[in-house]
C-alpha positions as CSV (number, residue, x, y, z in Angstrom):
1,M,153.1,163.7,149.4
2,R,153.9,162.8,146.5
3,E,157.3,162.3,145.1
4,P,158.8,164.1,141.7
5,R,158.4,162.4,138.9
6,A,161.7,161.0,137.5
7,E,160.4,161.5,133.9
8,L,161.8,163.8,131.6
9,S,160.0,166.6,130.7
10,L,159.4,167.3,127.0
11,G,157.3,170.6,125.9
12,R,153.7,170.3,123.9
13,L,153.0,172.0,120.9
14,T,149.5,173.5,121.1
15,K,149.7,176.6,118.6
16,R,149.0,176.2,114.9
17,P,151.8,178.2,114.0
18,D,154.3,175.9,115.6
19,F,152.7,172.6,113.8
20,V,153.3,174.5,110.1
21,A,156.5,176.0,110.8
22,A,157.5,172.2,112.2
23,A,156.0,171.1,108.1
24,S,158.4,173.3,107.0
25,G,161.5,171.2,108.7
26,R,163.2,167.7,108.3
27,R,160.8,164.5,107.7
28,F,160.9,160.8,108.3
29,H,158.3,158.3,107.0
30,T,157.6,154.7,108.1
31,E,154.7,152.5,107.8
32,R,153.0,153.7,110.7
33,M,154.0,157.2,111.3
34,S,155.5,160.9,109.6
35,V,157.4,163.0,111.6
36,Q,158.1,166.3,110.8
37,A,160.7,168.5,112.7
38,R,162.6,171.9,112.9
39,L,165.3,172.9,114.5
40,R,165.2,176.1,116.6
41,E,168.6,178.4,117.1
42,G,168.8,178.9,121.2
43,S,165.9,179.0,122.4
44,G,166.2,176.9,125.3
45,L,163.0,175.4,125.1
46,G,163.8,172.2,124.5
47,L,162.3,169.4,122.7
48,R,158.5,170.1,122.2
49,F,156.0,167.5,120.5
50,G,152.6,167.7,118.5
51,L,150.6,165.0,117.5
52,T,148.4,164.6,114.8
53,V,145.6,162.2,113.6
54,T,143.5,162.9,110.8
55,K,139.8,161.7,110.8
56,R,140.6,159.4,107.6
57,V,142.5,157.3,109.9
58,G,139.4,156.1,112.1
59,H,136.3,157.1,114.3
60,A,137.4,159.6,117.6
61,T,138.1,156.7,120.1
62,E,140.7,155.1,117.4
63,R,142.4,158.5,116.8
64,N,142.3,158.6,120.6
65,R,144.0,156.0,121.5
66,I,146.6,155.9,118.4
67,K,147.6,159.6,120.2
68,R,147.5,157.6,123.8
69,R,149.8,155.3,122.5
70,L,152.4,157.8,121.0
71,R,152.2,159.9,124.2
72,A,153.4,156.4,126.2
73,A,156.7,156.2,123.3
74,I,157.5,159.8,123.5
75,P,159.5,160.1,127.1
76,T,161.0,156.5,126.4
77,A,162.2,157.5,122.6
78,G,163.1,161.2,123.5
79,R,165.2,160.6,126.4
80,D,168.3,160.9,124.3
81,Y,167.3,163.8,122.3
82,A,166.0,166.1,125.1
83,M,168.2,168.7,125.2
84,I,168.2,169.2,121.2
85,D,166.1,172.5,120.5
86,A,163.6,171.3,118.1
87,D,159.7,171.2,117.5
88,V,158.5,167.8,116.3
89,V,155.1,166.8,114.4
90,I,154.1,163.0,114.9
91,I,151.1,162.3,112.3
92,G,149.9,159.0,113.8
93,R,148.4,156.1,111.0
94,R,146.3,153.7,111.7
95,D,148.7,150.8,112.0
96,I,150.1,152.2,115.5
97,L,146.8,150.3,116.8
98,S,148.3,147.2,115.8
99,A,151.8,147.7,116.3
100,D,154.0,146.3,118.9
101,F,154.7,149.1,121.3
102,E,158.8,148.6,121.2
103,M,158.5,148.7,116.9
104,L,156.8,152.5,118.1
105,I,159.6,153.4,120.0
106,D,161.9,152.3,117.6
107,D,160.2,153.8,114.7
108,L,160.2,157.3,117.0
109,R,164.0,156.9,117.8
110,R,164.9,157.0,114.3
111,A,162.7,159.9,113.3
112,L,164.4,161.5,116.0
113,R,168.1,160.7,115.1
114,A,167.0,161.7,111.2
115,V,165.1,164.8,111.7
116,T,167.0,166.4,114.5
117,K,170.6,165.7,112.6
118,P,172.1,169.0,112.5
119,K,172.3,170.8,109.3
120,S,175.5,170.2,107.4
121,S,177.2,174.0,106.5
122,P,177.3,174.8,102.5
123,L,181.0,175.8,103.2
124,A,181.7,172.4,104.1
125,E,179.9,170.9,100.9
126,R,182.0,173.5,99.1
127,S,185.8,173.2,100.5
128,S,184.9,169.3,99.6
129,S,185.0,169.6,96.0
130,S,188.3,171.3,94.4
131,P,187.6,174.5,92.3
132,P,188.2,174.3,88.4
133,S,191.2,175.7,87.7
134,N,192.5,177.6,84.4
135,G,188.7,178.9,84.1
136,E,187.3,175.5,83.2
137,R,183.6,174.7,84.0
138,R,182.8,171.5,86.0
139,G,181.6,168.6,84.5
140,Y,183.0,169.2,80.8
141,S,185.9,168.0,79.5
142,H,188.0,169.2,76.6
143,A,188.8,166.4,75.2
């Protein structure tokens, strides 16, 4: 009998609307990949990944190899972010084929840190600057 896998269970994106929705979120780019993510509020599904490698990258065997390398790197890179509710789309580029595996993991970690960062509230941004006094407009001085 097989022992249960100790790996982290991360979800997959399979439907086109999920990929399109992730494109409306934050983005992070390296020479090896682009990462797009959309935070989901209270869905409880955790981190879900989708992979995209276009035909411009190369032949089917090369595209499949890129996807296999990304699938192998995702559990290691996503371990610290598994509790975040987000849909993440990774768009692979040809440089993944020649990149060191540790570099792929590092790129994914940096990307996940950037795209899953909680949005700052507009109220916090407004309260940091003082409101104009005596009916003055911002950016104008009465010299």
